[in-house]
N, C-alpha and C positions, 0 to 999 in steps of 0.2 A: 247633264249638259248636252246640248244639241251639237251634232257633227254633220258634216257634209258627206253624203254617201252617193256613189254612182249607181245608176240602173242601166246596165249595159244594153238591155233589150230596147232602150229608147235612144241610145247614142248613135248619131250618124256621122261622127268624126268631123263635125263642122269647125271645130276649134274655137267657137265663140266663147267658151268658158275661159280659155286663155286670153282672148282679146279683152273680155270684160274684167278679168283679174288684173291685167296690165293697166288697163284704163283706170280702174279704181285706185291703184297704187301709184298713179302718175301725179304730177303736180297740177295738171289741168283738169282732170276728171271728165274729160271730153274725148270720145273715141277718135275723132279725127286729129285733134291737137296732140293727143298722147302719143300717137303713132307717126305723125308727120314730121316732127322736129328732130328726129334722129336720136332722142334720148329716151327710148322706149324702156320702161321699167322691166325688171326681170320677173317673169311669171312665177306664180306660187302654186300653180295647178298644172298638171301634165296629162296630155291626152296619150293614151297607150292604144296602139292598133296593131292587130294581127289579122290580116285578111279582112273579112267582113265584120269582125268583132272589134269593138272599140269601147273604151271607157276612160273617164278622167279620174285621176287620183291626186290627192293632196294630203296634208298633214291630218293624221287621224286623232291628234290630241289624246294620245294613248293613256289608259289608266296607269300603266307602268312604262313611262316614256324613257326608253334607252338613250335617246338624244340628250335628255336632261341629266341622266346619270353619267353620261360620258363627257359632258361639258366641263372642262377644267377651270373656266373662268367665272362660272355662274351666270352667264349671259342667258341661258335657257332655264326657265323655271315653270313648275306646274302650279297653277293657282288652285289651292285647296277648295275654294268656294265655287268658282266657275268651271274648273276642270280644264281650262285652256292652257296649253303649253305656250307660254309667253317668251318673247325675245327682247332683250335689251342690247341694241347695237353698240352702245358705248362701252359695254363690258366685254364684247366679243374680241378675241385676240387673233382670230383667223386661223386656228389650228386645224379646223375641219374634223375634229373627232366626232362631233355630232352627226356629220354626214355619214361617217362610217357606222355610227351606232344606229341610225335610223333604219329599221327593217323594210320601210316602204320606198326608200330612195327619193324622198320628196323635199329634202333640204338642199338648197342650191347654193353654189358659191357665187358671190358677187366679187369677181376678180378686181374690178376697178376700185372697190371700197375696202377690199381685204376682209370682208365680213361674209355672213350667210344671209340667205333670204328664205323665209318659210311662210306658210299660210298663217294668217292671224285672224281668220274668220271675219275680216273687214269691220274693225271696231267703228261704232257709230251708225252702223246699219243694222236693221232688224234681220235682214237676210243677206248673206254674202253675195257679192256681185256675180260670182259664177253661177250660183243657184238662180238668182233673179233673172239673169240674162239668157239662161239655157232655153231655147225655143221649144224643145221637146220634152222638158221635164226629166231629162236624164240625170240631173243632180237634185237631191232632196236634202233638206235640213231636217234631221230627225234625232231623237234621243239616242245617246250612246249605249254601249253594252251595260254600263253600270246602272242604267235605268230600265234594264230588262229587254232591250232591243239589240239584236246582234247585227 
């Protein structure tokens, strides 16, 4: 399965990965409309920065997903075929145990909905919006560890 990986040597902390993620998950799918009307979706990718070093992190769709194991309602599942850690909002009870279980800290609370938000690798797209929109190639879509790439 392909996953999104950061390449910190190319990241310039422009935050465009966050912008494109929010836009892709908006009802408008247009960068201006998605951010202008006050209902900006919650981002599913996060830019971390310490001095001159920066990189984006998102769900790793882990081979052994602690978030799935900690989910008491069955809202998070690991697809055995695609390897994607999927999320079913209708099953989520807002207990946040998956947030505590995630070693990367990339599952976010949607307080308004009482649910969580996480990277879904942009279903329906060949390449996730964050990867496609990164102007410097600081994000790449590559095979995961189970395919021999770490």
